[in-house]
C-alpha positions in Angstrom: 19.0 33.2 3.8 17.2 32.8 7.0 13.9 34.4 5.9 12.0 31.4 4.5 8.5 31.5 5.8 8.8 35.0 7.1 8.4 37.2 4.0 5.0 37.8 2.3 3.2 36.2 0.6 4.7 32.9 1.8 4.4 33.3 5.6 4.3 30.1 7.5 1.6 29.7 10.1 1.2 27.2 13.0 -0.7 24.1 12.0 -4.3 24.4 13.2 -5.2 20.7 13.1 -3.5 17.6 14.7 -0.8 15.7 12.9 -2.0 12.4 11.3 -1.8 9.2 13.2 -0.1 6.2 11.9 -0.5 2.5 12.5 0.7 -0.8 10.9 -1.6 -1.9 8.1 -3.1 -5.3 8.6 -1.8 -7.8 6.1 -4.2 -10.7 5.3 -2.8 -13.0 2.7 -0.9 -13.5 -0.6 -3.6 -14.6 -3.0 -1.4 -15.5 -6.0 2.3 -15.9 -6.8 3.9 -16.2 -10.3 7.6 -17.0 -10.2 10.0 -19.3 -8.3 8.8 -18.4 -4.8 5.8 -20.1 -3.3 2.9 -18.3 -1.6 4.1 -19.5 1.9 7.5 -18.0 1.2 6.0 -14.6 0.2 3.6 -14.8 3.2 6.7 -15.2 5.5 8.3 -12.1 3.9 5.2 -9.9 4.4 5.2 -11.1 8.1 8.8 -9.9 8.6 11.2 -12.5 7.2 13.7 -11.6 4.5 13.5 -13.2 1.1 16.2 -13.7 -1.6 15.3 -13.7 -5.3 17.4 -15.4 -8.0 19.2 -13.4 -10.7 17.4 -12.9 -14.0 14.0 -13.9 -12.5 10.6 -12.3 -12.6 7.9 -12.4 -9.9 4.3 -11.3 -9.6 2.4 -11.3 -6.3 -1.1 -10.4 -5.4 -1.3 -9.2 -1.8 -4.5 -8.7 0.2 -4.9 -6.6 3.3 -7.6 -7.0 6.0 -9.5 -3.9 5.0 -9.4 -0.9 2.7 -6.2 1.1 3.5 -4.7 4.5 3.0 -1.1 3.9 3.8 2.5 4.9 3.2 4.5 2.0 1.6 8.2 1.2 2.1 10.2 -1.6 0.5 13.8 -2.1 1.7 16.4 -4.2 -0.2 20.0 -5.1 0.5 22.1 -2.9 -1.8 23.1 -4.4 -5.2 26.4 -3.8 -6.9 24.9 -3.0 -10.2 21.6 -1.7 -11.5 19.1 -3.9 -13.3 16.4 -4.8 -10.8 13.0 -3.1 -10.7 9.7 -3.2 -8.9 6.2 -2.0 -9.7 3.3 -1.6 -7.2 -0.2 -1.6 -8.6 -2.9 -0.5 -6.2 -6.5 -1.8 -6.4 -9.7 -1.6 -4.6 -11.3 -4.8 -5.8 -11.2 -7.7 -8.2 -12.9 -6.7 -11.4 -14.4 -8.3 -14.5 -11.6 -8.3 -17.1 -14.2 -8.1 -19.9 -14.9 -4.4 -18.9 -11.7 -2.5 -19.7 -13.3 1.0 -19.6 -16.1 0.5 -17.1 -15.5 -1.1 -13.7 -17.7 -4.2 -13.1 -17.5 -5.6 -9.5 -19.5 -8.2 -7.7 -17.9 -9.7 -4.6 -14.8 -7.4 -4.3 -12.6 -10.1 -2.9 -13.6 -12.8 -5.4 -10.4 -13.6 -7.4 -11.7 -16.4 -9.7 -12.1 -15.0 -13.2 -11.3 -11.5 -12.2 -8.3 -9.1 -12.3 -6.8 -6.3 -10.2 -6.6 -2.8 -11.8 -5.5 0.6 -10.6 -2.8 3.2 -10.5 0.9 2.2 -10.1 4.3 3.2 -9.1 7.6 1.9 -10.6 11.1 2.0 -9.3 14.5 0.9 -10.8 17.1 0.1 -8.1 20.2 2.1 -8.7 22.9 -0.3 -7.4 26.2 0.8 -5.8 29.7 -0.4 -5.1 29.1 0.2 -1.4 28.6 -2.9 0.7 26.5 -3.3 3.8 24.0 -0.6 2.6 20.3 -0.7 1.8 18.2 0.8 -0.9 14.6 1.9 -0.1 11.6 2.4 -2.4 9.1 4.6 -0.7 6.5 6.6 -2.7 6.2 10.3 -1.7 2.5 10.1 -0.8 0.1 7.6 0.8 -1.8 5.2 -1.4 -5.3 3.9 -1.2 -5.9 0.2 -1.7 -7.3 -3.1 -0.5 -5.0 -5.1 -2.8 -1.5 -4.6 -4.2 0.0 -6.3 -7.2 3.8 -6.4 -6.9 5.8 -7.1 -10.1 9.6 -7.6 -9.6 12.2 -8.0 -12.2 15.7 -9.1 -10.9 18.9 -8.2 -12.7 22.1 -10.1 -13.1 22.7 -10.6 -9.3 20.4 -11.8 -6.5 17.9 -9.4 -5.0 17.6 -9.6 -1.3 14.3 -8.2 0.0 14.7 -7.2 3.7 11.4 -5.5 4.6 8.0 -4.4 3.4 6.1 -1.8 5.5 2.6 -0.3 5.1 1.8 2.4 7.6 -1.9 3.3 7.7 -2.3 7.1 8.0 -5.4 9.1 8.9 -6.7 12.1 10.8 -6.8 11.2 14.5 -10.3 10.8 15.8 -11.7 9.3 18.9 -14.9 7.2 18.9 -17.4 8.6 21.4 -20.4 6.4 20.5 -21.1 2.7 20.4 -23.9 0.4 19.2 -25.5 -1.8 21.9 -28.8 -2.8 20.4 -28.8 -6.6 21.1 -31.9 -7.0 18.9 -29.8 -6.0 15.9 -26.7 -8.2 15.7 -25.5 -6.5 12.5 -25.7 -3.0 14.1 -22.3 -3.2 15.7 -20.7 -4.4 12.5 -22.3 -1.6 10.5 -21.1 0.9 13.2 -17.5 -0.4 12.7 -17.7 -0.2 8.9 -19.1 3.4 9.1 -16.4 4.6 11.4 -13.7 3.0 9.3 -15.2 4.6 6.1 -15.1 8.0 7.7 -11.6 7.5 9.0 -10.3 6.4 5.5 -11.7 9.7 4.1 -10.2 12.1 6.7 -6.7 13.7 6.2 -5.9 17.4 6.1 -9.4 17.6 4.6 -12.2 15.3 3.6 -11.9 13.1 0.5 -15.0 11.5 -1.0 -13.1 8.3 -2.0 -9.3 8.3 -1.8 -8.8 5.4 -4.3 -10.8 7.0 -7.1 -9.4 10.5 -6.4 -5.9 9.1 -6.9 -6.7 7.5 -10.3 -4.4 8.7 -13.1 
């Protein structure tokens, strides 16, 4: 006891790079909702309002964010007395042609009509407890890469009260030291913004070529 990080070969060393920065991911819209709750009701939830789901109901929501994200996710519910409810997050980069199950086919990546969302997923079964006034939190251990999230919820024999959904964008901290000021090229500033964001989304403790595809199972 008391020697963790001191004895070889597992000596701990001071971190040589800055800690990552975090900011709130920019929610854009709920693109689809299957279940008893409407798109406006889900939109209010993702903007900070609690939402209660009926017992023995199922729900599927397609959520879009403003831009491609690498973020830690957190879903908070009011504690249930018994187990039986579950949630599944599926992370996707773009809407894809459903006729190409083994080879991604993308056109306009935000075009939902006739397309589907695919990607890796996390599932969680809420445990339930006899304690009242408590919350239960689903928070994957690592950040996820996505532009869209499909959320599938199955509610058990008692109501499921959703209290909060958080998506915290995380990246290596960088400062922009250049800007684009060529008035003859109106697209230049936009391309500069996209380029900086692309670099930021690929910077963590090291560089990643494309976080979404490197997290595919």
